[in-house]
NUGU-188248 format. One line per field, with one value per atom (N, C-alpha, C): residue number from 1; residue in three letters; atom name; x, y, z. Coordinates in steps of 0.02 Angstrom, whole numbers, plus 32768, in hexadecimal, padded with zeros to 4 digits. Layout:
% residues N
seq NUM | ...
type ALA | ...
atom CA | ...
px X | ...
py Y | ...
pz Z | ...
This chain:
% residues 96
seq 1 | 1 | 1 | 2 | 2 | 2 | 3 | 3 | 3 | 4 | 4 | 4 | 5 | 5 | 5 | 6 | 6 | 6 | 7 | 7 | 7 | 8 | 8 | 8 | 9 | 9 | 9 | 10 | 10 | 10 | 11 | 11 | 11 | 12 | 12 | 12 | 13 | 13 | 13 | 14 | 14 | 14 | 15 | 15 | 15 | 16 | 16 | 16 | 17 | 17 | 17 | 18 | 18 | 18 | 19 | 19 | 19 | 20 | 20 | 20 | 21 | 21 | 21 | 22 | 22 | 22 | 23 | 23 | 23 | 24 | 24 | 24 | 25 | 25 | 25 | 26 | 26 | 26 | 27 | 27 | 27 | 28 | 28 | 28 | 29 | 29 | 29 | 30 | 30 | 30 | 31 | 31 | 31 | 32 | 32 | 32 | 33 | 33 | 33 | 34 | 34 | 34 | 35 | 35 | 35 | 36 | 36 | 36 | 37 | 37 | 37 | 38 | 38 | 38 | 39 | 39 | 39 | 40 | 40 | 40 | 41 | 41 | 41 | 42 | 42 | 42 | 43 | 43 | 43 | 44 | 44 | 44 | 45 | 45 | 45 | 46 | 46 | 46 | 47 | 47 | 47 | 48 | 48 | 48 | 49 | 49 | 49 | 50 | 50 | 50 | 51 | 51 | 51 | 52 | 52 | 52 | 53 | 53 | 53 | 54 | 54 | 54 | 55 | 55 | 55 | 56 | 56 | 56 | 57 | 57 | 57 | 58 | 58 | 58 | 59 | 59 | 59 | 60 | 60 | 60 | 61 | 61 | 61 | 62 | 62 | 62 | 63 | 63 | 63 | 64 | 64 | 64 | 65 | 65 | 65 | 66 | 66 | 66 | 67 | 67 | 67 | 68 | 68 | 68 | 69 | 69 | 69 | 70 | 70 | 70 | 71 | 71 | 71 | 72 | 72 | 72 | 73 | 73 | 73 | 74 | 74 | 74 | 75 | 75 | 75 | 76 | 76 | 76 | 77 | 77 | 77 | 78 | 78 | 78 | 79 | 79 | 79 | 80 | 80 | 80 | 81 | 81 | 81 | 82 | 82 | 82 | 83 | 83 | 83 | 84 | 84 | 84 | 85 | 85 | 85 | 86 | 86 | 86 | 87 | 87 | 87 | 88 | 88 | 88 | 89 | 89 | 89 | 90 | 90 | 90 | 91 | 91 | 91 | 92 | 92 | 92 | 93 | 93 | 93 | 94 | 94 | 94 | 95 | 95 | 95 | 96 | 96 | 96
type MET | MET | MET | LYS | LYS | LYS | LEU | LEU | LEU | ASN | ASN | ASN | LYS | LYS | LYS | LEU | LEU | LEU | GLN | GLN | GLN | GLN | GLN | GLN | TRP | TRP | TRP | GLU | GLU | GLU | LYS | LYS | LYS | ALA | ALA | ALA | THR | THR | THR | ASN | ASN | ASN | GLU | GLU | GLU | LEU | LEU | LEU | ALA | ALA | ALA | ASP | ASP | ASP | GLU | GLU | GLU | PHE | PHE | PHE | ILE | ILE | ILE | ASN | ASN | ASN | LYS | LYS | LYS | TYR | TYR | TYR | PHE | PHE | PHE | ASP | ASP | ASP | LYS | LYS | LYS | ASP | ASP | ASP | ALA | ALA | ALA | GLY | GLY | GLY | TYR | TYR | TYR | TRP | TRP | TRP | TRP | TRP | TRP | ILE | ILE | ILE | SER | SER | SER | ASP | ASP | ASP | ASP | ASP | ASP | ILE | ILE | ILE | GLY | GLY | GLY | GLY | GLY | GLY | THR | THR | THR | ILE | ILE | ILE | PHE | PHE | PHE | VAL | VAL | VAL | ASN | ASN | ASN | ASP | ASP | ASP | TYR | TYR | TYR | TYR | TYR | TYR | PHE | PHE | PHE | ASP | ASP | ASP | LEU | LEU | LEU | SER | SER | SER | ASP | ASP | ASP | ILE | ILE | ILE | VAL | VAL | VAL | ASP | ASP | ASP | PHE | PHE | PHE | LEU | LEU | LEU | ARG | ARG | ARG | TYR | TYR | TYR | LYS | LYS | LYS | TYR | TYR | TYR | SER | SER | SER | GLU | GLU | GLU | LYS | LYS | LYS | GLU | GLU | GLU | MET | MET | MET | PHE | PHE | PHE | TYR | TYR | TYR | TYR | TYR | TYR | TYR | TYR | TYR | GLN | GLN | GLN | TYR | TYR | TYR | ARG | ARG | ARG | LEU | LEU | LEU | ASP | ASP | ASP | ILE | ILE | ILE | ASP | ASP | ASP | THR | THR | THR | LYS | LYS | LYS | GLY | GLY | GLY | LYS | LYS | LYS | GLU | GLU | GLU | THR | THR | THR | ALA | ALA | ALA | ILE | ILE | ILE | ASN | ASN | ASN | ILE | ILE | ILE | LYS | LYS | LYS | ASN | ASN | ASN | TRP | TRP | TRP | LYS | LYS | LYS | LYS | LYS | LYS | LEU | LEU | LEU | ARG | ARG | ARG | HIS | HIS | HIS
atom N | CA | C | N | CA | C | N | CA | C | N | CA | C | N | CA | C | N | CA | C | N | CA | C | N | CA | C | N | CA | C | N | CA | C | N | CA | C | N | CA | C | N | CA | C | N | CA | C | N | CA | C | N | CA | C | N | CA | C | N | CA | C | N | CA | C | N | CA | C | N | CA | C | N | CA | C | N | CA | C | N | CA | C | N | CA | C | N | CA | C | N | CA | C | N | CA | C | N | CA | C | N | CA | C | N | CA | C | N | CA | C | N | CA | C | N | CA | C | N | CA | C | N | CA | C | N | CA | C | N | CA | C | N | CA | C | N | CA | C | N | CA | C | N | CA | C | N | CA | C | N | CA | C | N | CA | C | N | CA | C | N | CA | C | N | CA | C | N | CA | C | N | CA | C | N | CA | C | N | CA | C | N | CA | C | N | CA | C | N | CA | C | N | CA | C | N | CA | C | N | CA | C | N | CA | C | N | CA | C | N | CA | C | N | CA | C | N | CA | C | N | CA | C | N | CA | C | N | CA | C | N | CA | C | N | CA | C | N | CA | C | N | CA | C | N | CA | C | N | CA | C | N | CA | C | N | CA | C | N | CA | C | N | CA | C | N | CA | C | N | CA | C | N | CA | C | N | CA | C | N | CA | C | N | CA | C | N | CA | C | N | CA | C | N | CA | C | N | CA | C | N | CA | C | N | CA | C | N | CA | C | N | CA | C | N | CA | C | N | CA | C | N | CA | C | N | CA | C | N | CA | C | N | CA | C
px 8416 | 83FE | 83FB | 8419 | 8417 | 83D8 | 83B8 | 837A | 8389 | 8361 | 8368 | 8347 | 834E | 833A | 82EE | 82C5 | 827F | 826F | 828D | 8281 | 8298 | 82CD | 82E5 | 82B5 | 8299 | 8268 | 8226 | 8210 | 81D6 | 81E2 | 821C | 822E | 822B | 8250 | 8252 | 820C | 81E1 | 819E | 8177 | 817A | 8155 | 816B | 81AF | 81CA | 81B0 | 81AA | 818F | 8146 | 8120 | 80D9 | 80D7 | 8104 | 8101 | 8111 | 813F | 814F | 8114 | 80F0 | 80B7 | 807E | 806F | 803F | 8050 | 808F | 809F | 809D | 80A4 | 80A3 | 8058 | 8030 | 7FEA | 7FB3 | 7FC3 | 7F8E | 7FA7 | 7F7D | 7F90 | 7FC4 | 7FEF | 8025 | 8009 | 7FCC | 7FAE | 7F7A | 7F7B | 7F50 | 7F5D | 7F26 | 7F31 | 7F30 | 7F59 | 7F5B | 7F73 | 7F61 | 7F79 | 7F76 | 7F9F | 7FA3 | 7F6D | 7F41 | 7F0A | 7F25 | 7F05 | 7F18 | 7F5C | 7F78 | 7FBE | 7FEF | 7FDF | 8008 | 8033 | 806E | 809A | 80AE | 80A0 | 80B1 | 8079 | 803D | 8003 | 7FD9 | 7FA0 | 7F73 | 7F70 | 7F78 | 7F77 | 7F32 | 7F19 | 7ED8 | 7EEF | 7ED9 | 7EE5 | 7EAB | 7E8E | 7E59 | 7E22 | 7E0E | 7DD8 | 7DF4 | 7E32 | 7E4D | 7E7A | 7E7E | 7EA2 | 7EDA | 7F15 | 7F4E | 7F7A | 7F8C | 7FBF | 7FFF | 8030 | 8077 | 808D | 807D | 8096 | 807F | 8040 | 8025 | 804B | 8057 | 807E | 80C3 | 80E5 | 8124 | 811E | 80F0 | 80E6 | 80D6 | 80A8 | 8097 | 80D2 | 8102 | 813F | 8170 | 8178 | 81A9 | 819B | 815D | 814E | 8137 | 8143 | 813E | 80F8 | 80C7 | 8081 | 8078 | 8055 | 8041 | 8007 | 7FF0 | 7FBA | 7F7B | 7F6F | 7F38 | 7F3A | 7F71 | 7F75 | 7F68 | 7F81 | 7F7A | 7F2F | 7F0B | 7EC3 | 7E9B | 7EAE | 7E89 | 7E93 | 7ECF | 7EDA | 7EB4 | 7EB0 | 7E8E | 7E46 | 7E26 | 7DE2 | 7DD6 | 7E04 | 7E02 | 7E00 | 7E29 | 7E2D | 7DEE | 7DD7 | 7D9D | 7D5F | 7D5B | 7D21 | 7D2B | 7D64 | 7D6D | 7D5A | 7D73 | 7D68 | 7D1F | 7CFC | 7CB2 | 7C89 | 7CA4 | 7C81 | 7C90 | 7CB9 | 7CCE | 7CFE | 7D20 | 7D52 | 7D98 | 7DC7 | 7E0F | 7E2A | 7E55 | 7E77 | 7EA8 | 7E9B | 7EC3 | 7F03 | 7F03 | 7F41 | 7F59 | 7F9C | 7FB8 | 7FD3 | 7FEF | 8003 | 803C | 8069 | 809F | 8087 | 8062 | 804B | 8017 | 7FED | 7FBD | 7FD9 | 8012 | 803A | 8051 | 806E | 808C | 8057 | 801D | 7FEE | 7FC8 | 7FCC | 7FAB | 7FD6 | 8015 | 8043 | 805C
py 81B3 | 8174 | 8141 | 8108 | 80D1 | 80AA | 80A1 | 807C | 8033 | 8009 | 7FC3 | 7FAA | 7F70 | 7F56 | 7F61 | 7F56 | 7F5D | 7FAB | 7FCF | 801A | 8031 | 8018 | 8025 | 800F | 7FD5 | 7FB8 | 7FE6 | 7FF5 | 8022 | 8063 | 8082 | 80C1 | 80BC | 8087 | 807F | 806F | 8049 | 803A | 8078 | 80A5 | 80E6 | 810E | 8111 | 8138 | 811D | 80DD | 80BC | 80D2 | 80D3 | 80E6 | 812E | 8159 | 81A1 | 81A9 | 8181 | 8182 | 8173 | 813B | 8123 | 8158 | 8174 | 81AC | 81E8 | 81FC | 8236 | 8225 | 81EB | 81DA | 81D5 | 81B7 | 81A9 | 81D3 | 81FA | 8221 | 826D | 8292 | 82DA | 82DA | 8306 | 8309 | 830D | 832B | 8334 | 82FE | 82C8 | 8291 | 8272 | 8269 | 824D | 81FD | 81DE | 8197 | 817D | 813C | 811D | 80D3 | 80B1 | 8067 | 8051 | 801F | 8003 | 7FE4 | 7FF6 | 7FDF | 7FEC | 8022 | 8037 | 8001 | 7FD4 | 7F9A | 7FAE | 7FCE | 7FE1 | 7FA5 | 7FAB | 7F73 | 7F46 | 7F57 | 7F31 | 7F4D | 7F68 | 7F86 | 7FD0 | 7FFC | 8042 | 805D | 808F | 80B0 | 80F4 | 8106 | 814A | 815F | 8195 | 81B2 | 817E | 8154 | 8123 | 80E5 | 80DD | 80A1 | 807C | 803E | 8011 | 7FEF | 7FE9 | 7FCB | 7FA4 | 7F6A | 7F47 | 7F53 | 7F47 | 7F5D | 7F3C | 7F01 | 7EDE | 7EFF | 7F18 | 7F41 | 7F82 | 7FA5 | 7FE2 | 7FD3 | 7FA1 | 7F91 | 7F82 | 7F59 | 7F45 | 7F81 | 7FAC | 7FE6 | 8012 | 801B | 803F | 8018 | 7FD7 | 7FB2 | 7FAA | 7FA3 | 7F9B | 7FDC | 8014 | 8055 | 8064 | 8054 | 8060 | 80AD | 80C6 | 810A | 8113 | 8150 | 8159 | 813A | 8142 | 8129 | 80DA | 80BF | 8076 | 8058 | 8079 | 8064 | 8064 | 809A | 809C | 806D | 8066 | 8034 | 7FEC | 7FDD | 7F99 | 7F93 | 7FC5 | 7FC2 | 7FB5 | 7FDA | 7FCC | 7F82 | 7F6C | 7F2C | 7EF9 | 7F00 | 7ED0 | 7ED9 | 7F12 | 7F1E | 7EFB | 7F00 | 7EE0 | 7E93 | 7E78 | 7E2F | 7E1A | 7E40 | 7E2F | 7E32 | 7E63 | 7E68 | 7E33 | 7E17 | 7DDC | 7D99 | 7D9B | 7D5F | 7D30 | 7D50 | 7D25 | 7D3A | 7D0B | 7D1C | 7D48 | 7D74 | 7D9D | 7D71 | 7D6A | 7D3A | 7D5E | 7D9B | 7DBE | 7DEE | 7DE1 | 7E0E | 7E4A | 7E79 | 7EBA | 7EB2 | 7E89 | 7E7A | 7E66 | 7E32 | 7E15 | 7E41 | 7E63 | 7E8F | 7EC2 | 7EE0 | 7F17 | 7EF7 | 7EC0 | 7E9E | 7E95 | 7E80 | 7E6D | 7EAB | 7EE0 | 7F22 | 7F44 | 7F34 | 7F54 | 7F26
pz 83F4 | 840F | 83D9 | 83E5 | 83AF | 83B2 | 8379 | 8378 | 8375 | 8394 | 838F | 834B | 833B | 82F8 | 82EE | 831E | 8317 | 830E | 8332 | 8326 | 82E1 | 82CA | 8289 | 8252 | 8257 | 8231 | 8228 | 8269 | 826F | 824E | 8256 | 8237 | 81EE | 81D2 | 8189 | 816C | 818F | 817B | 8177 | 81A7 | 81A5 | 8170 | 8162 | 812B | 80E6 | 80E3 | 80A3 | 809B | 80D2 | 80D0 | 80BB | 80D5 | 80C2 | 8076 | 8060 | 8018 | 7FED | 8001 | 7FE1 | 7FE0 | 801A | 801F | 7FF5 | 7FF6 | 7FCE | 7F82 | 7F6E | 7F25 | 7F0E | 7F38 | 7F1E | 7F39 | 7F72 | 7F8D | 7F9B | 7FAB | 7FBB | 7FF8 | 7FF8 | 802C | 806F | 8075 | 80B9 | 80C5 | 80A1 | 80B2 | 80F7 | 8118 | 815C | 8155 | 817D | 817B | 81BF | 81CE | 8209 | 8200 | 8227 | 8225 | 824F | 8234 | 825B | 829B | 82D3 | 8316 | 832B | 830A | 8311 | 8305 | 82D8 | 82C6 | 8289 | 8299 | 8262 | 8237 | 81F6 | 81CA | 81B8 | 81D8 | 81CD | 8194 | 81A5 | 8175 | 817F | 814B | 8153 | 813A | 8156 | 8142 | 8128 | 80EF | 80D2 | 80A7 | 80BA | 8091 | 807D | 80AA | 809E | 8077 | 8070 | 804B | 807C | 8072 | 80A0 | 8071 | 8090 | 806F | 809E | 808C | 80BC | 80A1 | 80C9 | 80B9 | 807C | 806F | 8034 | 7FF4 | 7FF6 | 7FBB | 7FB6 | 7FEA | 7FEB | 7FC8 | 7FE0 | 7FC4 | 7F78 | 7F67 | 7F1D | 7EF0 | 7F06 | 7EE0 | 7ED3 | 7F02 | 7EFC | 7ED0 | 7EDE | 7EBD | 7E72 | 7E61 | 7E18 | 7DFB | 7E1D | 7E01 | 7DE3 | 7E0A | 7DF4 | 7DF1 | 7DBD | 7DBF | 7DF0 | 7DFE | 7E28 | 7E09 | 7DC9 | 7DA5 | 7DA8 | 7D9D | 7D9C | 7DE0 | 7E14 | 7E57 | 7E6A | 7E57 | 7E6D | 7E42 | 7E05 | 7DD7 | 7DF3 | 7E06 | 7E27 | 7E64 | 7E8E | 7ECF | 7EC3 | 7E8E | 7E81 | 7E64 | 7E39 | 7E21 | 7E55 | 7E8A | 7EC0 | 7EEA | 7EF7 | 7F1B | 7EFD | 7EB9 | 7E95 | 7E9E | 7E96 | 7EA2 | 7EE8 | 7F17 | 7F60 | 7F70 | 7F57 | 7F66 | 7F49 | 7F14 | 7EF7 | 7F15 | 7F48 | 7F6F | 7F4A | 7F1B | 7EF6 | 7F0B | 7F00 | 7F12 | 7EDA | 7EED | 7EC0 | 7E96 | 7E53 | 7E2F | 7E14 | 7E0E | 7DF5 | 7E2D | 7E40 | 7E70 | 7E53 | 7E79 | 7E5F | 7E2E | 7E3B | 7E0B | 7DC8 | 7DC5 | 7D85 | 7D66 | 7D89 | 7D6B | 7D42 | 7D5E | 7D3D | 7CF9 | 7CFB | 7CBF | 7C8D | 7CA0 | 7C70 | 7C53 | 7C74 | 7C5E | 7C2C | 7C24 | 7BFB | 7BC2
C-alpha cells in the first residue's frame, strides 16, 4: 500500500522520535505524542520535547550528558520567567 505524503511524514517523524529515544534514553523507555499530535510535543520518562528540539539535538550531535544539561539549563531559565537566550545550536557552539 502506497502511503500519501502526510502518512510518509508521520512515519518519518515517528522514526526520528525512535532514533532520539534510543540515543538518549533506555531502549524500553515509554513515550507518546501529547494529544496524539505527531510532530508536536513528545513525552518521555517525565521529560517533554518538541520536534524542533529532537531534530536539533540529533543534528548537532549532542551527547546524552549535553542534552540533559541543556534541558536543565532551559528549564531553569523557563521557571524564572525569562526567555531562553541561547538555542540548542548556539549553546553547543559556546560550550566548546
